[in-house]
Predicted model as a PDB file, atoms N, CA, C, CB and O in Angstrom, pLDDT in the B-factor column:
MODEL        1                                                                  
ATOM      1  N   UNK A   1       0.275  -1.414  -0.105  1.00 66.00           N  
ATOM      2  CA  UNK A   1       0.079  -0.072   0.272  1.00 66.00           C  
ATOM      3  C   UNK A   1       0.909   1.347  -0.215  1.00 66.00           C  
ATOM      4  CB  UNK A   1       0.211  -0.204   1.561  1.00 66.00           C  
ATOM      5  O   UNK A   1       0.756   2.280  -1.003  1.00 66.00           O  
ATOM      6  N   UNK A   2       1.676   0.966   0.578  1.00 72.00           N  
ATOM      7  CA  UNK A   2       2.603   2.100   0.388  1.00 72.00           C  
ATOM      8  C   UNK A   2       3.350   2.583  -0.709  1.00 72.00           C  
ATOM      9  CB  UNK A   2       3.397   1.973   1.107  1.00 72.00           C  
ATOM     10  O   UNK A   2       3.841   3.711  -0.738  1.00 72.00           O  
ATOM     11  N   UNK A   3       3.465   1.564  -1.812  1.00 70.00           N  
ATOM     12  CA  UNK A   3       4.378   1.905  -2.895  1.00 70.00           C  
ATOM     13  C   UNK A   3       2.994   2.091  -4.222  1.00 70.00           C  
ATOM     14  CB  UNK A   3       5.791   0.420  -3.168  1.00 70.00           C  
ATOM     15  O   UNK A   3       3.308   2.287  -5.396  1.00 70.00           O  
ATOM     16  N   UNK A   4       1.093   1.961  -3.658  1.00 69.00           N  
ATOM     17  CA  UNK A   4       0.774   2.201  -4.297  1.00 69.00           C  
ATOM     18  C   UNK A   4       0.358   4.124  -3.677  1.00 69.00           C  
ATOM     19  CB  UNK A   4       0.014   1.028  -4.697  1.00 69.00           C  
ATOM     20  O   UNK A   4      -0.166   5.002  -4.362  1.00 69.00           O  
ATOM     21  N   UNK A   5       0.734   4.208  -2.510  1.00 73.00           N  
ATOM     22  CA  UNK A   5       0.682   5.907  -2.362  1.00 73.00           C  
ATOM     23  C   UNK A   5       1.387   6.331  -2.513  1.00 73.00           C  
ATOM     24  CB  UNK A   5       0.458   6.586  -1.485  1.00 73.00           C  
ATOM     25  O   UNK A   5       1.106   7.448  -2.948  1.00 73.00           O  
ATOM     26  N   UNK A   6       2.998   6.076  -2.387  1.00 74.00           N  
ATOM     27  CA  UNK A   6       3.900   6.984  -3.640  1.00 74.00           C  
ATOM     28  C   UNK A   6       3.681   7.004  -4.489  1.00 74.00           C  
ATOM     29  CB  UNK A   6       4.966   6.881  -4.019  1.00 74.00           C  
ATOM     30  O   UNK A   6       3.479   8.180  -4.790  1.00 74.00           O  
ATOM     31  N   UNK A   7       3.488   6.139  -5.603  1.00 70.00           N  
ATOM     32  CA  UNK A   7       3.287   6.413  -6.848  1.00 70.00           C  
ATOM     33  C   UNK A   7       1.933   7.196  -7.190  1.00 70.00           C  
ATOM     34  CB  UNK A   7       3.392   5.202  -7.494  1.00 70.00           C  
ATOM     35  O   UNK A   7       1.965   8.033  -8.092  1.00 70.00           O  
ATOM     36  N   UNK A   8       0.745   6.946  -6.496  1.00 70.00           N  
ATOM     37  CA  UNK A   8      -0.505   8.295  -5.901  1.00 70.00           C  
ATOM     38  C   UNK A   8       0.246   9.618  -6.058  1.00 70.00           C  
ATOM     39  CB  UNK A   8      -1.041   8.198  -3.924  1.00 70.00           C  
ATOM     40  O   UNK A   8      -0.239  10.365  -6.907  1.00 70.00           O  
ATOM     41  N   UNK A   9       1.278  10.041  -5.446  1.00 76.00           N  
ATOM     42  CA  UNK A   9       1.700  11.220  -5.248  1.00 76.00           C  
ATOM     43  C   UNK A   9       2.644  11.829  -6.413  1.00 76.00           C  
ATOM     44  CB  UNK A   9       2.300  11.165  -4.008  1.00 76.00           C  
ATOM     45  O   UNK A   9       2.504  12.926  -6.953  1.00 76.00           O  
ATOM     46  N   UNK A  10       3.616  10.880  -6.666  1.00 75.00           N  
ATOM     47  CA  UNK A  10       4.290  11.182  -7.437  1.00 75.00           C  
ATOM     48  C   UNK A  10       3.740  11.131  -9.299  1.00 75.00           C  
ATOM     49  CB  UNK A  10       5.323  10.403  -6.945  1.00 75.00           C  
ATOM     50  O   UNK A  10       4.252  11.716 -10.253  1.00 75.00           O  
ATOM     51  N   UNK A  11       2.899  10.479  -9.276  1.00 73.00           N  
ATOM     52  CA  UNK A  11       2.319  10.582 -11.282  1.00 73.00           C  
ATOM     53  C   UNK A  11       2.009  11.948 -11.522  1.00 73.00           C  
ATOM     54  CB  UNK A  11       0.577   9.621 -11.849  1.00 73.00           C  
ATOM     55  O   UNK A  11       2.569  12.693 -12.325  1.00 73.00           O  
ATOM     56  N   UNK A  12       0.773  12.294 -10.516  1.00 73.00           N  
ATOM     57  CA  UNK A  12       0.472  13.751 -11.153  1.00 73.00           C  
ATOM     58  C   UNK A  12       1.000  14.038 -11.327  1.00 73.00           C  
ATOM     59  CB  UNK A  12       0.058  14.650 -10.922  1.00 73.00           C  
ATOM     60  O   UNK A  12       0.846  14.428 -12.485  1.00 73.00           O  
ATOM     61  N   UNK A  13       2.262  14.370 -10.837  1.00 75.00           N  
ATOM     62  CA  UNK A  13       3.388  15.488 -11.765  1.00 75.00           C  
ATOM     63  C   UNK A  13       4.197  15.263 -13.176  1.00 75.00           C  
ATOM     64  CB  UNK A  13       4.633  15.756 -10.854  1.00 75.00           C  
ATOM     65  O   UNK A  13       4.756  16.057 -13.932  1.00 75.00           O  
ATOM     66  N   UNK A  14       4.028  13.926 -13.205  1.00 74.00           N  
ATOM     67  CA  UNK A  14       3.816  13.668 -14.703  1.00 74.00           C  
ATOM     68  C   UNK A  14       3.204  13.646 -16.097  1.00 74.00           C  
ATOM     69  CB  UNK A  14       3.836  13.170 -14.710  1.00 74.00           C  
ATOM     70  O   UNK A  14       3.563  13.778 -17.267  1.00 74.00           O  
ATOM     71  N   UNK A  15       1.442  13.273 -14.967  1.00 70.00           N  
ATOM     72  CA  UNK A  15       0.667  12.869 -16.073  1.00 70.00           C  
ATOM     73  C   UNK A  15      -0.525  13.624 -15.581  1.00 70.00           C  
ATOM     74  CB  UNK A  15       0.501  11.242 -16.347  1.00 70.00           C  
ATOM     75  O   UNK A  15      -1.108  13.322 -14.540  1.00 70.00           O  
ATOM     76  N   UNK A  16      -0.801  14.416 -16.204  1.00 68.00           N  
ATOM     77  CA  UNK A  16      -2.081  15.389 -16.311  1.00 68.00           C  
ATOM     78  C   UNK A  16      -3.874  14.741 -15.966  1.00 68.00           C  
ATOM     79  CB  UNK A  16      -1.995  15.924 -18.059  1.00 68.00           C  
ATOM     80  O   UNK A  16      -4.874  15.211 -15.423  1.00 68.00           O  
ATOM     81  N   UNK A  17      -3.532  13.503 -16.606  1.00 68.00           N  
ATOM     82  CA  UNK A  17      -5.186  12.341 -16.249  1.00 68.00           C  
ATOM     83  C   UNK A  17      -4.767  12.182 -14.888  1.00 68.00           C  
ATOM     84  CB  UNK A  17      -5.463  10.367 -17.220  1.00 68.00           C  
ATOM     85  O   UNK A  17      -3.696  12.493 -14.367  1.00 68.00           O  
ATOM     86  N   UNK A  18      -6.043  11.512 -14.274  1.00 66.00           N  
ATOM     87  CA  UNK A  18      -6.342  10.960 -13.120  1.00 66.00           C  
ATOM     88  C   UNK A  18      -6.172   9.500 -13.251  1.00 66.00           C  
ATOM     89  CB  UNK A  18      -7.628  11.344 -12.704  1.00 66.00           C  
ATOM     90  O   UNK A  18      -6.661   8.578 -13.904  1.00 66.00           O  
ATOM     91  N   UNK A  19      -5.385   9.661 -12.466  1.00 68.00           N  
ATOM     92  CA  UNK A  19      -3.673   8.149 -12.783  1.00 68.00           C  
ATOM     93  C   UNK A  19      -4.430   7.194 -11.319  1.00 68.00           C  
ATOM     94  CB  UNK A  19      -0.824   9.127 -12.135  1.00 68.00           C  
ATOM     95  O   UNK A  19      -3.805   6.205 -10.935  1.00 68.00           O  
ATOM     96  N   UNK A  20      -5.493   7.499 -10.738  1.00 71.00           N  
ATOM     97  CA  UNK A  20      -5.610   6.976  -9.340  1.00 71.00           C  
ATOM     98  C   UNK A  20      -6.414   5.229  -9.966  1.00 71.00           C  
ATOM     99  CB  UNK A  20      -6.857   8.322  -8.082  1.00 71.00           C  
ATOM    100  O   UNK A  20      -6.100   4.367  -9.144  1.00 71.00           O  
ATOM    101  N   UNK A  21      -6.941   4.863 -10.668  1.00 73.00           N  
ATOM    102  CA  UNK A  21      -7.225   3.612 -11.587  1.00 73.00           C  
ATOM    103  C   UNK A  21      -5.978   3.071 -12.051  1.00 73.00           C  
ATOM    104  CB  UNK A  21      -8.110   3.939 -12.857  1.00 73.00           C  
ATOM    105  O   UNK A  21      -5.854   1.862 -11.854  1.00 73.00           O  
ATOM    106  N   UNK A  22      -4.745   3.827 -12.781  1.00 73.00           N  
ATOM    107  CA  UNK A  22      -4.012   3.267 -13.283  1.00 73.00           C  
ATOM    108  C   UNK A  22      -2.973   2.961 -12.568  1.00 73.00           C  
ATOM    109  CB  UNK A  22      -3.835   3.725 -14.164  1.00 73.00           C  
ATOM    110  O   UNK A  22      -1.980   2.422 -13.056  1.00 73.00           O  
ATOM    111  N   UNK A  23      -3.094   3.287 -11.276  1.00 70.00           N  
ATOM    112  CA  UNK A  23      -2.024   2.636 -10.074  1.00 70.00           C  
ATOM    113  C   UNK A  23      -2.633   1.654  -9.579  1.00 70.00           C  
ATOM    114  CB  UNK A  23      -1.587   3.533  -8.814  1.00 70.00           C  
ATOM    115  O   UNK A  23      -2.023   0.586  -9.535  1.00 70.00           O  
ATOM    116  N   UNK A  24      -3.972   1.723  -9.077  1.00 73.00           N  
ATOM    117  CA  UNK A  24      -4.338   0.484  -8.361  1.00 73.00           C  
ATOM    118  C   UNK A  24      -4.526  -0.718  -9.565  1.00 73.00           C  
ATOM    119  CB  UNK A  24      -5.817   0.764  -7.423  1.00 73.00           C  
ATOM    120  O   UNK A  24      -4.296  -1.833  -9.097  1.00 73.00           O  
ATOM    121  N   UNK A  25      -4.852  -0.731 -10.852  1.00 76.00           N  
ATOM    122  CA  UNK A  25      -4.647  -1.311 -11.568  1.00 76.00           C  
ATOM    123  C   UNK A  25      -3.291  -2.350 -11.483  1.00 76.00           C  
ATOM    124  CB  UNK A  25      -4.801  -0.503 -12.355  1.00 76.00           C  
ATOM    125  O   UNK A  25      -3.295  -3.490 -11.019  1.00 76.00           O  
ATOM    126  N   UNK A  26      -2.383  -1.777 -11.941  1.00 76.00           N  
ATOM    127  CA  UNK A  26      -1.015  -2.005 -11.653  1.00 76.00           C  
ATOM    128  C   UNK A  26      -0.475  -2.912 -10.466  1.00 76.00           C  
ATOM    129  CB  UNK A  26      -0.525  -0.789 -11.481  1.00 76.00           C  
ATOM    130  O   UNK A  26      -0.010  -4.023 -10.722  1.00 76.00           O  
ATOM    131  N   UNK A  27      -0.551  -2.337  -8.908  1.00 78.00           N  
ATOM    132  CA  UNK A  27       0.033  -2.772  -7.621  1.00 78.00           C  
ATOM    133  C   UNK A  27      -1.366  -3.795  -7.727  1.00 78.00           C  
ATOM    134  CB  UNK A  27       0.326  -1.452  -6.130  1.00 78.00           C  
ATOM    135  O   UNK A  27      -0.968  -4.960  -7.751  1.00 78.00           O  
ATOM    136  N   UNK A  28      -2.948  -3.723  -7.802  1.00 82.00           N  
ATOM    137  CA  UNK A  28      -3.252  -4.979  -7.425  1.00 82.00           C  
ATOM    138  C   UNK A  28      -3.341  -6.267  -8.540  1.00 82.00           C  
ATOM    139  CB  UNK A  28      -4.476  -4.780  -6.772  1.00 82.00           C  
ATOM    140  O   UNK A  28      -3.871  -7.368  -8.387  1.00 82.00           O  
ATOM    141  N   UNK A  29      -2.536  -5.647  -9.851  1.00 82.00           N  
ATOM    142  CA  UNK A  29      -2.050  -6.927 -11.185  1.00 82.00           C  
ATOM    143  C   UNK A  29      -0.832  -7.518 -10.336  1.00 82.00           C  
ATOM    144  CB  UNK A  29      -1.340  -6.149 -13.142  1.00 82.00           C  
ATOM    145  O   UNK A  29      -0.857  -8.713 -10.045  1.00 82.00           O  
ATOM    146  N   UNK A  30       0.221  -6.719  -9.938  1.00 82.00           N  
ATOM    147  CA  UNK A  30       1.427  -7.633  -9.520  1.00 82.00           C  
ATOM    148  C   UNK A  30       1.098  -8.190  -8.411  1.00 82.00           C  
ATOM    149  CB  UNK A  30       2.745  -6.992  -9.316  1.00 82.00           C  
ATOM    150  O   UNK A  30       1.600  -9.304  -8.259  1.00 82.00           O  
ATOM    151  N   UNK A  31       0.335  -7.766  -7.450  1.00 85.00           N  
ATOM    152  CA  UNK A  31      -0.036  -8.538  -6.423  1.00 85.00           C  
ATOM    153  C   UNK A  31      -0.413  -9.609  -6.675  1.00 85.00           C  
ATOM    154  CB  UNK A  31      -0.797  -8.117  -5.767  1.00 85.00           C  
ATOM    155  O   UNK A  31       0.426 -10.416  -6.273  1.00 85.00           O  
ATOM    156  N   UNK A  32      -1.718 -10.365  -7.399  1.00 88.00           N  
ATOM    157  CA  UNK A  32      -2.138 -11.262  -7.751  1.00 88.00           C  
ATOM    158  C   UNK A  32      -1.376 -12.050  -8.457  1.00 88.00           C  
ATOM    159  CB  UNK A  32      -2.997 -11.017  -8.161  1.00 88.00           C  
ATOM    160  O   UNK A  32      -1.387 -13.236  -8.126  1.00 88.00           O  
ATOM    161  N   UNK A  33      -0.470 -11.619  -9.661  1.00 88.00           N  
ATOM    162  CA  UNK A  33      -0.139 -11.794 -10.251  1.00 88.00           C  
ATOM    163  C   UNK A  33       1.551 -12.605  -9.531  1.00 88.00           C  
ATOM    164  CB  UNK A  33      -0.511 -10.736 -10.991  1.00 88.00           C  
ATOM    165  O   UNK A  33       2.182 -13.433 -10.188  1.00 88.00           O  
ATOM    166  N   UNK A  34       1.896 -12.232  -8.433  1.00 88.00           N  
ATOM    167  CA  UNK A  34       3.318 -12.998  -7.502  1.00 88.00           C  
ATOM    168  C   UNK A  34       2.607 -13.475  -6.770  1.00 88.00           C  
ATOM    169  CB  UNK A  34       4.578 -12.182  -6.656  1.00 88.00           C  
ATOM    170  O   UNK A  34       3.392 -13.950  -5.950  1.00 88.00           O  
ATOM    171  N   UNK A  35       0.843 -13.908  -6.170  1.00 90.00           N  
ATOM    172  CA  UNK A  35       0.665 -14.392  -5.520  1.00 90.00           C  
ATOM    173  C   UNK A  35       0.428 -15.966  -6.166  1.00 90.00           C  
ATOM    174  CB  UNK A  35      -0.087 -13.658  -4.898  1.00 90.00           C  
ATOM    175  O   UNK A  35       0.454 -17.117  -5.730  1.00 90.00           O  
ATOM    176  N   UNK A  36       0.143 -15.191  -7.670  1.00 92.00           N  
ATOM    177  CA  UNK A  36      -0.267 -16.892  -8.735  1.00 92.00           C  
ATOM    178  C   UNK A  36       0.651 -17.519  -8.728  1.00 92.00           C  
ATOM    179  CB  UNK A  36      -0.600 -16.951 -10.404  1.00 92.00           C  
ATOM    180  O   UNK A  36       0.575 -18.673  -8.306  1.00 92.00           O  
ATOM    181  N   UNK A  37       1.920 -16.970  -9.214  1.00 90.00           N  
ATOM    182  CA  UNK A  37       3.459 -17.715  -9.281  1.00 90.00           C  
ATOM    183  C   UNK A  37       3.397 -18.232  -7.512  1.00 90.00           C  
ATOM    184  CB  UNK A  37       5.155 -16.273  -9.784  1.00 90.00           C  
ATOM    185  O   UNK A  37       3.371 -19.417  -7.181  1.00 90.00           O  
ATOM    186  N   UNK A  38       3.388 -17.485  -6.881  1.00 89.00           N  
ATOM    187  CA  UNK A  38       4.229 -18.559  -5.173  1.00 89.00           C  
ATOM    188  C   UNK A  38       3.056 -19.259  -5.425  1.00 89.00           C  
ATOM    189  CB  UNK A  38       4.486 -17.748  -2.990  1.00 89.00           C  
ATOM    190  O   UNK A  38       3.311 -20.280  -6.064  1.00 89.00           O  
ATOM    191  N   UNK A  39       2.158 -19.157  -5.242  1.00 91.00           N  
ATOM    192  CA  UNK A  39       1.200 -20.693  -5.516  1.00 91.00           C  
ATOM    193  C   UNK A  39       1.094 -22.048  -6.055  1.00 91.00           C  
ATOM    194  CB  UNK A  39       0.448 -20.549  -6.041  1.00 91.00           C  
ATOM    195  O   UNK A  39       0.534 -23.085  -5.699  1.00 91.00           O  
ATOM    196  N   UNK A  40       1.935 -21.624  -7.186  1.00 91.00           N  
ATOM    197  CA  UNK A  40       2.113 -22.641  -8.397  1.00 91.00           C  
ATOM    198  C   UNK A  40       3.421 -22.878  -8.452  1.00 91.00           C  
ATOM    199  CB  UNK A  40       1.643 -22.173  -9.806  1.00 91.00           C  
ATOM    200  O   UNK A  40       3.973 -23.823  -9.017  1.00 91.00           O  
ATOM    201  N   UNK A  41       3.976 -21.882  -7.772  1.00 89.00           N  
ATOM    202  CA  UNK A  41       6.038 -22.802  -7.832  1.00 89.00           C  
ATOM    203  C   UNK A  41       6.388 -22.902  -6.399  1.00 89.00           C  
ATOM    204  CB  UNK A  41       7.793 -21.536  -8.709  1.00 89.00           C  
ATOM    205  O   UNK A  41       7.501 -23.367  -6.154  1.00 89.00           O  
ATOM    206  N   UNK A  42       5.625 -22.544  -5.393  1.00 85.00           N  
ATOM    207  CA  UNK A  42       5.977 -22.198  -4.140  1.00 85.00           C  
ATOM    208  C   UNK A  42       6.065 -23.145  -3.527  1.00 85.00           C  
ATOM    209  CB  UNK A  42       5.313 -21.428  -3.548  1.00 85.00           C  
ATOM    210  O   UNK A  42       6.363 -22.908  -2.356  1.00 85.00           O  
ATOM    211  N   UNK A  43       5.874 -24.740  -3.894  1.00 82.00           N  
ATOM    212  CA  UNK A  43       5.498 -25.759  -2.995  1.00 82.00           C  
ATOM    213  C   UNK A  43       6.971 -26.775  -4.027  1.00 82.00           C  
ATOM    214  CB  UNK A  43       3.343 -26.334  -3.024  1.00 82.00           C  
ATOM    215  O   UNK A  43       7.666 -27.713  -3.637  1.00 82.00           O  
ATOM    216  N   UNK A  44       6.961 -26.227  -5.056  1.00 83.00           N  
ATOM    217  CA  UNK A  44       8.031 -27.035  -5.808  1.00 83.00           C  
ATOM    218  C   UNK A  44      10.038 -26.228  -5.493  1.00 83.00           C  
ATOM    219  CB  UNK A  44       7.349 -26.855  -7.852  1.00 83.00           C  
ATOM    220  O   UNK A  44      11.162 -26.729  -5.480  1.00 83.00           O  
ATOM    221  N   UNK A  45       9.639 -25.225  -5.357  1.00 83.00           N  
ATOM    222  CA  UNK A  45      10.632 -24.178  -4.459  1.00 83.00           C  
ATOM    223  C   UNK A  45      11.205 -24.689  -3.318  1.00 83.00           C  
ATOM    224  CB  UNK A  45       9.923 -22.948  -3.920  1.00 83.00           C  
ATOM    225  O   UNK A  45      12.356 -25.119  -3.241  1.00 83.00           O  
ATOM    226  N   UNK A  46      10.271 -24.631  -2.298  1.00 80.00           N  
ATOM    227  CA  UNK A  46      10.863 -25.286  -1.096  1.00 80.00           C  
ATOM    228  C   UNK A  46      10.869 -26.617  -1.487  1.00 80.00           C  
ATOM    229  CB  UNK A  46      10.114 -25.079   0.256  1.00 80.00           C  
ATOM    230  O   UNK A  46      12.067 -26.795  -1.709  1.00 80.00           O  
ATOM    231  N   UNK A  47      10.344 -27.598  -1.700  1.00 80.00           N  
ATOM    232  CA  UNK A  47      11.205 -28.884  -1.827  1.00 80.00           C  
ATOM    233  C   UNK A  47      12.262 -29.171  -2.590  1.00 80.00           C  
ATOM    234  CB  UNK A  47      10.572 -29.765  -2.135  1.00 80.00           C  
ATOM    235  O   UNK A  47      12.811 -30.261  -2.744  1.00 80.00           O  
ATOM    236  N   UNK A  48      12.527 -28.092  -3.078  1.00 80.00           N  
ATOM    237  CA  UNK A  48      14.148 -27.969  -3.571  1.00 80.00           C  
ATOM    238  C   UNK A  48      14.873 -27.472  -2.708  1.00 80.00           C  
ATOM    239  CB  UNK A  48      14.472 -27.145  -4.736  1.00 80.00           C  
ATOM    240  O   UNK A  48      15.908 -27.286  -3.347  1.00 80.00           O  
ATOM    241  N   UNK A  49      15.043 -27.155  -1.790  1.00 78.00           N  
ATOM    242  CA  UNK A  49      15.533 -26.503  -1.348  1.00 78.00           C  
ATOM    243  C   UNK A  49      15.751 -26.749   0.412  1.00 78.00           C  
ATOM    244  CB  UNK A  49      14.963 -25.553  -1.895  1.00 78.00           C  
ATOM    245  O   UNK A  49      16.242 -26.003   1.260  1.00 78.00           O  
ATOM    246  N   UNK A  50      15.235 -27.941   0.504  1.00 77.00           N  
ATOM    247  CA  UNK A  50      14.558 -28.417   1.782  1.00 77.00           C  
ATOM    248  C   UNK A  50      16.175 -28.575   2.191  1.00 77.00           C  
ATOM    249  CB  UNK A  50      13.295 -29.967   1.776  1.00 77.00           C  
ATOM    250  O   UNK A  50      17.134 -28.402   1.439  1.00 77.00           O  
ATOM    251  N   UNK A  51      16.190 -28.910   3.438  1.00 68.00           N  
ATOM    252  CA  UNK A  51      17.726 -29.528   3.775  1.00 68.00           C  
ATOM    253  C   UNK A  51      17.333 -31.132   4.476  1.00 68.00           C  
ATOM    254  CB  UNK A  51      18.749 -28.308   5.165  1.00 68.00           C  
ATOM    255  O   UNK A  51      16.245 -31.466   4.006  1.00 68.00           O  
ATOM    256  N   UNK A  52      17.667 -31.802   5.073  1.00 73.00           N  
ATOM    257  CA  UNK A  52      17.555 -33.195   5.424  1.00 73.00           C  
ATOM    258  C   UNK A  52      17.829 -32.952   6.566  1.00 73.00           C  
ATOM    259  CB  UNK A  52      18.321 -34.247   4.799  1.00 73.00           C  
ATOM    260  O   UNK A  52      18.839 -32.333   6.902  1.00 73.00           O  
ATOM    261  N   UNK A  53      16.869 -33.457   7.436  1.00 70.00           N  
ATOM    262  CA  UNK A  53      16.668 -33.681   8.653  1.00 70.00           C  
ATOM    263  C   UNK A  53      17.882 -35.149   9.178  1.00 70.00           C  
ATOM    264  CB  UNK A  53      14.924 -33.937   8.729  1.00 70.00           C  
ATOM    265  O   UNK A  53      17.810 -36.324   8.819  1.00 70.00           O  
ATOM    266  N   UNK A  54      18.793 -34.572  10.009  1.00 74.00           N  
ATOM    267  CA  UNK A  54      19.947 -35.661  10.750  1.00 74.00           C  
ATOM    268  C   UNK A  54      19.000 -36.510  11.402  1.00 74.00           C  
ATOM    269  CB  UNK A  54      21.162 -34.972  11.992  1.00 74.00           C  
ATOM    270  O   UNK A  54      17.942 -36.065  11.845  1.00 74.00           O  
ATOM    271  N   UNK A  55      19.428 -38.067  11.503  1.00 69.00           N  
ATOM    272  CA  UNK A  55      19.028 -39.229  12.071  1.00 69.00           C  
ATOM    273  C   UNK A  55      20.533 -39.438  12.489  1.00 69.00           C  
ATOM    274  CB  UNK A  55      18.201 -40.372  11.101  1.00 69.00           C  
ATOM    275  O   UNK A  55      20.866 -40.443  13.117  1.00 69.00           O  
TER     276      UNK A  55                                                      
ENDMDL                                                                          
END                                                                             
């Protein structure tokens, strides 16, 4: 949320149009993308880096 707030403050300095929806779409889109990637590849990645337990 802090990144979205910073973008919302800085973006109007360079673009005259209302940019709130653009910022929200980009922020939420990236959150959904990384959440989906984590859900798909998280177990594989964690299994790959698993440290064997001592016996």
